[in-house]
N, C-alpha and C positions, 0 to 999 in steps of 0.2 A: 262432186268431190271436195273435201275441204283440202288446203294445200298439205304440205307436210311440212311440221314445224322443222327449223334450221337452228340447232344451237350452239351459241356462239359463248366462248369463256373471253372475255377481256379483262385482263391485267392490267389495273390501271400504274400512273404514277403514285410516290409516295407523297410529291409535294405539290400544294394546290396551283401553283403557276404551272409547272410542267403536268398535271391534270388536266387544265385547262384547254394549255396548248393542242395536247394529243383528243380533246375531246371531238372534233371534228370526225375522226375515224368512226366511232359511235355513230354519230349524225348519216354519214355515209352510207355506214353498214344499214343502220334503220330504212333509210328510203330506197335502197337498190335490193334490200332482201327486206320483203315485206314479212314473211313469214318467219324472220329473226326473230330465236327467242336468249335473250342476255342474261349469262349470270357474271354479275362485274366483280372482280377483288380488285379491294383499292385499300389504305389506311384509313383508319376511322376516321384521319383530320379530311383526305379528299373524299371518302365514300358518300358523303349528301349532293355533292356536287353531281352524282347520277343517279340519285332518288328518283325521277320522274321520266325515268328512258322508257318509252313504248316498248312493251311486248318483255317488260323486264321481272324475270321468274325470281332471280334473287340476290341479292347485293352482301358479299362477305367482306365484313371490317375485319383487316389484318394486322390484328394487335403484334407487335414486333416481340419476338423472343430470342431468348440467347441461343448461340450456337443454327440461326436459322430456322429454329423448329416450325416458326409461323408458314413456313414452306412445305413443311409435312403435314403442320394442320391441315393446309387447303389440299393439297394432294389427297389428303384421306376423303375429302369433301369432296371431288368431285373426280375420282379416279374411276371409278364405276361407271362413268358415262362414255358414250361414243361419241364426240365434239365433231359439228359440223366444220369449226373453225377456231384454233386457239388464238389470238392476239395477245401476244407479251410486251408492252412497253418496256421490261424491266430486262428482256435478256436471261431471265432465268431458265435454269436447268429443267422446270417443271413443264413446260409445252413441250419438250424433247421426250418425255416419258408418258403423256396421258396418248391415249387411244383418238384420235381425231384423221378427218378427210385433211385437211387443212392448217397448217403453221404458219403465222406470221409473226416472229418473233426479232427484238431488237439484236442488231449484228456489229459487234465492235471491227474499225477498221474502214469504215463507211469516213469519205471526205467529210470536212465540219460543214454543217449547213443553218440554218434557224432550226429552230425546236421543232415547228410544225411543218417540216421537210422533213427533219428526221422521221418524226409519227409519217407523213403519209409515204416513207421509203417502206412501210411493213407492208405497204396492201399494192405496192409498185403502184403509187398515185403521186411521185414525186413532181410530175409535168402538170399535174390539178391539184394542189394541196387542199383537203378539205379545212375551208375555216374553223376556228374553233367556235363551238356552239353546245349551250347548255339546255335543256329540255326543261321546263317549269309546268305549273298547271294552271288551270282560270283562279283556284285557290289563291296561288302565291302571287299571280301579276295583279289582283283583286287587293292582295294586302298591300304591293308595293305601291301601289296606286293611292291610297288611303295613306300611306307614310309620305307618300310625296306632295299631296294633295293641297294646293296653292296657289298664289301668283308668283312669275315674275321667276326666270330662269336659275336651274341649280346648278350650282359649282359644286361637285362632287373630289375630294380631297383624301389623299391618304399618307397621312406622316409616319406612317412607322414602317420598319423592315424587318425581317428575319434576323439581320443582322447589322450592328451599328457602323460599319464601315459604306453601308450602303444607306444609311439613314440621313436624308436632308435634315438641317438644324429646323427644330419646329415655329424657331423665330422669324426662319425666311420664310418658312410656310405663309405663318401668318401675315408678313408682310405684303407677300404676290394675292392673299386671299382679300386684305382689305385697299389694294390698289382696282384689283377685275371686279371689287363689288362697289365701290366708290359712287358717290355721286355721278363722276362723269367717268367713269370708267367702263370697258366693254359690255359688264354684266350687272351695268346701273338697277338697280331695283331687283335683284334676285336673291337666292339664298344659299346658304351654304351646306352640306353635309359633309360631316366628317367620319369615315368609314374606318373600322379598325377594330380588334379584336378586345376582351377585356383587360388582357397583360400589357396593351398600347397605351394607358392611359397617360403616360408620360410624355408621348409625344403628341398624342391626339387632344388633349386636355388645354393646353394653350394655346392652339389653333381656334378650338371650337371657343376658345373665351374672347376672342375679338369680335364677334358678333353677336350683337341682341340674340336671345333666344326665339324673340317672336321672328326672326329672319334665318332660325336653323330648319333645317330637317334633322332631329336626332334621332336616330335607328338605336331601338332600345339593345343592350346586349344580348339579349336573349333570340334577337332574328337568328335565321338560319342561312346560310351560304345561297341558298337561291330565291331569297327572301330579297338579300342587300344586292344579287347579281341583275332580278328584277327592277329593283329601285335604280339601280344606274341605268338601267334603259332610259328612267327620265332625266338623268343629267345633261347639260348642255354641255359641259366639260367635264373633264377629269384630270387630275394631276396628282401625280405621285411617284413615291420610288417606285423600282425594278424590285416587284411584289407579287405575290396571285393578286390579290386584288386588282393590279393594274389591270394585268393578263384578263380580270373578269370586267373591268371595265370595258376593254376595247370588245371582247367577246360580244357584249351587251350591247355594242355598236355606240357606247359614248365616244364624242370626239377625246382621244387621251393622251396627254403629253407625257410618260415617262421620265424621269430623271434618269440619268447611267452617271456612273465613276467606274467603281471597281467590278463591272460584270458589261458582259461584251450584247451591245444592241444587235450586232450582225446574227446573234443566235439570241438573245433572250429578248428583243424586244419588243414591243407590244405589235401584234398584229392587226393588221386592216385597214381600207383606202382613210380613215380620218386617225390613223394613229400615226404617231411622231414622237422624237427621241430629242431629248438635250443634253446636255455635257458642258462640263467648264474645258479648260486648255488642253487637259490631258488626254491622251488616249489609252483604250483598256490596258495595251502593253505598258504603261509605262505606271500605272497602278501593280501590273504583274513584276515589274522590275523591282516595287517599292515593299511590296509584299506577295511574295512569290505562293504562299500557299492561300493568300485571301481567308487570313483568319484572326486576323489581330486585332485587338478591340481599340483600333483608332476609327474617327468619322474621316473617312476617305473622300468625305464630299463638300470640303470647304472653300473649294477654288470654285466651285458652282454659284454665282451671286444670284442675288434677287434679279437685279434690273433682266440680264437673258434668261430666265424664267417666264418674267412678264413678258417680255418679249415675243418669246415662243408660245404663250398660250394668246395673247393677244392675236401672232398670225394664224393659229388655228382656229379661234374663233370667226376671224375672217373667211377664212377659206371655207369654212364648213356652214355661212351660214346661207349659201345658195341652198344648199344639199337639203338642208333642215326645215329650211323657209317654203320648199317646193312640193 
């Protein structure tokens, strides 16, 4: 007799970074509940991250509407079903009113912790938090392999961020890229992969221009998030601002160096054994004092110098050499 299917509604975070950090929950449920059948509700921006989840029955892209009407639309679509489990990373009221056997929803008031641990608390897994993980497909992996084919290690960088306050100057990215890929640099003979969206040209183009086209891995703007994630698996090193792409790189297993200033690495640092952070002389609270709401249109990253980032990147390359060569 076939196993009875177990319907799970997973309401994902709306931002790419948060969605990646919570993605390990889906992997854990998929591994531990083979009969799981997922309906995943996410923002249009983050929904593509979950497109290859095994047992996916429906992927709902929730367009934000005034007065929270997007929640009403979702409720109408899922209210008739009895759910085995509802996992709500956003802590909405929806999980309380649906018919379900079990509810796992974000609760306010928990002590601050890294976002991966925050997510693990939903399933009471904080003592063994599942690492971020995105499912791909053979087609996506083949596409990534074709995009990254060539000789030499790949240095991936993400010079953009959602807010100018967290955006390290492009000219400093360019200086670090030149030093790492120089003939006497730790990634000599390597290639450059610059990742970012179509709206990030002002930050990405000056960095891309530092390396001849023959030594670049140019990802067309048409590539999806999962293709970029799969391509990041091939990177020898990733250097980037605190952003969704930084979390994707760490989840992909690339040695990841996150550049931090007005964000808290104890909560938002890249997750994984090969992930590190670097910041300038000010701690996070110093930025909070200068910009209490963290919303000023000011680059707060100016005190993070290129030599400090280069030293941290070189150290991470050395620390991960043995593991990657094994």
